[in-house]
C-alpha positions, 0 to 999 in steps of 0.5 A, a space after each residue: 831716798 828716791 834717787 838712792 832707789 833708782 841709782 841701786 836698780 839702774 846699778 843692779 841692771 848694769 851690773 847684770 848686763 856687764 856680767 853678761 857682756 863678759 860671758 858673751 866676749 869670752 865666747 867670742 860673741 859679736 858686739 852686735 850680739 851683746 848690744 842687741 840682747 842689752 837692749 831686749 833686757 833693758 826694754 823688758 825691764 824698763 817698768 821696774 826701774 821705779 821705787 814702786 810697783 803697779 797693780 798686779 792680779 796675783 801681786 800680793 799672793 806672789 809676795 806673800 809666797 816670798 814672805 812665807 818663805 823667808 819666815 820659815 827659813 829664818 825659823 829653820 825650816 827647809 824645804 818649806 812645805 806650809 804657808 803661815 804668812 799673814 796669819 794664814 792656818 797653814 795653807 798647802 801653797 808651797 806643796 801644790 804651787 812650786 816655789 823653788 825659784 822663790 827662794 831667790 827673792 826670799 834670800 834677798 829679804 833675808 838679807 834685808 832687802 825690802 819686799 818690793 825691791 826684791 821682787 823687782 830684782 827677781 823680775 829682771 832676773 826673769 827678763 834676763 834669763 829668758 832672753 838669754 835662754 831664748 837666744 841660745 835655744 834658737 841659735 842652736 836649733 837653727 844654727 843661725 846667730 842671726 835667728 837666735 837674736 831675733 827670736 829672743 826680741 820677739 819672744 821676749 817682748 811678746 805681749 802675753 810674756 810681758 802681761 804675765 810679769 806686769 799685769 797678771 803677776 803670774 810669776 810661775 807661768 813667767 818662769 815656765 816661759 823662761 824654760 820652754 825654749 829650752 825644752 824645744 831645743 832638747 826634744 829637737 836634739 833628741 828626736 831630730 838631731 843630736 840625741 846625746 844632748 838629752 840633758 838640755 831636755 831635762 833641765 828645760 823640764 825640770 825648770 818648768 816643773 819647778 815653776 808652773 805645774 799647768 805649764 808642765 802640763 801644756 808642754 807635756 801634751 805638745 811633746 806628745 804632739 811633736 813626738 807624733 810628728 818626728 816618729 819616723 826619726 825614732 831609732 833605739 838610741 833616741 828612745 833611750 834617751 827619751 826615756 832616760 830623760 823622763 826617768 831623770 826628771 821624775 827623780 830630780 824632782 821627787 822631793 816635790 812630786 811626793 808631796 804633791 801626790 800626797 796631798 792632791 786629794 785633800 786640797 781645795 784648789 782656788 776656783 773652779 771655771 768653765 774653761 769655755 767661757 775663757 776663750 779668745 777672739 781672732 781680733 784679740 790674737 795679734 792685737 798691738 795696741 793694747 793696755 796694761 789693764 783689765 780682767 778675764 771677763 769670763 765669757 760676758 760676750 765682750 772684749 772692752 775692759 777685758 785684759 790684753 789676750 794678745 801675742 803681739 802684732 809682731 808675731 803676726 806679721 812674721 807668721 805671714 813673712 814665713 808663710 810667704 817665703 816658705 810659698 816661694 821657696 826663697 831659702 837655699 837648700 841647706 838652710 831650707 831643710 834646717 830652718 824651714 822644713 825642720 824648725 820652721 814648719 814644725 813650729 808654725 803647725 804645733 804654734 797654730 794648733 795652740 792658738 786654735 786650742 785657745 780660741 772660740 773656734 775650739 770645741 771646749 763646750 762639748 769637752 767640758 765634761 773631761 774633768 782633766 782639761 779643767 786643770 788648765 783653768 783658762 783656754 788662753 794659757 795655750 798662749 804659754 806654748 804658742 809664744 815661743 813656737 810661733 816666735 820661732 816661725 816669725 823670726 825665720 820669716 822676718 829674717 828671710 824676707 829682709 834678705 830677699 830685699 837685699 838687707 845685710 844680715 847685720 841691718 836685718 837683725 837691728 831692724 827686726 829687733 827694733 820692730 819687736 821693741 816698737 811693737 811692745 812700746 805701746 803696752 810698756 808705756 801703759 804699764 806706768 799708767 796703771 794704778 800703783 799698788 805698793 810703795 817701797 817698805 810697805 812690808 806688812 801689806 806684802 802678806 796676804 790674809 786670804 786663805 782661799 787657796 789650797 786649804 784643806 778640802 771641805 773647809 768652809 773658809 769664810 767661817 775660818 776667816 771669821 774666827 781667824 786665830 782663835 784657839 778652841 778649848 773644852 771647858 775645863 781647861 785654862 789657857 795660861 800662855 800661848 806662843 806662836 812662831 811665823 813657821 806655825 810652831 805652837 807652844 801653849 801652857 795649860 792647868 785645870 782645877 781637876 783631871 781633865 777627862 776627854 779634853 782637847 785643844 783646838 788649834 787654828 792650823 789645818 790638819 795636813 799630814 806632818 804635824 805632831 803634838 807633844 805634851 812634856 815629851 810625850 806624843 799626843 794624838 792629833 784628829 781633825 777638828 772644826 773646819 778641818 782644824 787640828 784637834 789635840 786630845 789630851 790625856 785624863 790623868 793631868 791638871 796642867 802641862 805644855 803643849 808643843 805642835 809643829 810640822 815635821 817632814 814625812 819620812 816619805 818626804 825625806 825619801 823623796 829628798 834623798 832620791 832627788 839628791 842622788 838624781 842631781 849627783 848622777 846628772 852632774 856626773 853625766 854631764 861632766 862625763 859627756 862633756 869631757 868625752 871626745 
C-alpha cells in the first residue's frame, strides 16, 4: 500500500512538472530555466512525499475546514458560510477566514481522495504556484530572466515560507505569500512603469484577500509606503488606474466582504495577544541551521525551544552582497536604473522596515493601546512582507556579485539556486524528524471539535463543549425524532399532551444571522437562547408537528454574490480587450 501511495505522489509531482515544462517550452523558455524551477518545486515539496503528515500547529484546523467544505458541498450548500464539522455548533470560520482556495482540496475529498493526500497535493500546488509566480513577477520587474529564477529559488525556499507550510500549517499565510510577488509587480507597473497592466494588481490583491485577511492588511500598509516613495511619478493616468484597481478588487470580492462586515461585531475572535511579546530578536532573523520544531514563546525572554523566526541566512548574505554592489556601482547605467535604483533599493528599504517592525526594537509596547494593530496578532508576521522584498534585493546582490567575479550568467544562476537549496536543506531535513500527526486514512481525526475560534461573541465555550449536541426543551414537550445533517440542517418531530403555550426548542447551533425555522411550512420566530444558541419559540395552539431549521443565504449576501459575478465578467472583458489592443 505504501509503495502505491509513494508512486501516486511522485506521479502527481511528475505530471505537474511535465505540464509546467510544456507551458514554458511553448513560450521558448530555455531548458536551464525549466530545470532550475523544477528543482525548486521538487525540493520545497520533498517533505510531502510520504504516507503520513508531520505535526503542524494548525494542521487539524486546516483539515477540519476542508472537511466542512466537502460536507456542505455534498449537501448542496454553496458558498459555504458556516462550519459544523466535528459536531461544532455552526461557527463562522468560513466567513471570517477566507476559504476560496480550500475548495480545491475539498473537491479532491469529494472525488474520494483521503484527507492527508488531498492536503499534500494542495501544498504541492502552493509550492508550484509560489515558484512560478515569483519567477514571473521578478522577471517582469527586473527585465531579467536570470534574476527571476534566482528570486524564485531564494523566496520559495525561504525558511519562513516553508515554516508556514510544514510547522505552523498556516495555509492562509502560505497562500497569501503566493500572491504578494504579484502585488509587487502590479503596483510597480501602476506607479513606475506601464499603468495599463493594472489588472495584475487586481489579481494579486484578490488572491491575498481570498487567502488571509491579516496578510492583506499588512500588504495594504506597505502599498501605502510604496505609494509615498513613488509619489513623484504620479499623473492622472496612474491615479485613475490605481483607483480603478481598488474598486474592482472590492467588487470582485463583495460576495465575501459583505458577510465579513456584517458578522464582524458578533464574532468572538480566536485569542488576544499582546503583540509586543511576540517580537523577534536580531539573532533569530537570518538564522540558517534551525529545526522544524517549537512554538511561539510569547515573550518569555529566551529563544531555545521557540519555533524558527527566520528568513534564512541566504537572504541575509544576499543583502550584504546587494549593499556591496550598490556601494561600488558595479552595474552599468541601464541595469543600475532598472534593477538597483527602482527595484533593489525600494525593496531593501521597505523590507528593512518590515524586519524592523517584527523586531524587539520596534515600539510595540508604546503602541499597545492602538487597537487596530492587534489585528496583526504577532509582530513576526511582518516576515510575510519582508520575505519577498528582501529576496528581491538579495537576488540582485547575488547575481551582480558573481558577475563581478567573472561568472557567466548561466553558471551564476545555477550556483545561486543551489545555494538557496543548500540554505533550506537543514530545515527540510529536520521536518522528517517532526512528530507524526496523521497517517493516511485517519478521516475522523481530520475533524476538529474545538469551537473556540469564531464563535458567537459572549459565549462560554467551555459550557458549550460540556453540553455539546444537547437539545434544550421546555418541560411540556416530548421529542420523538431528531435528524441532523452535516450542513447543520435539523428536522425535529415533537408532540405534547396539551397545548404548548410559551414553549420552545433550543438547538445547539449559534444564532448567527441567516437561520430560518419552519413548523409545517409556517415560519417560526428565532431568538438567542442559552449561550447564544438558537431558541425556536413555538405557537400555543398545537400539540404536535415537525420543525425544520436550516441556514439560508441572506438577501444582502445574494446581492454581494451578484456584484462579484458581474465584476468578474467586466474584468474578463477588460482583459480580453486590452490583450487584443495593438
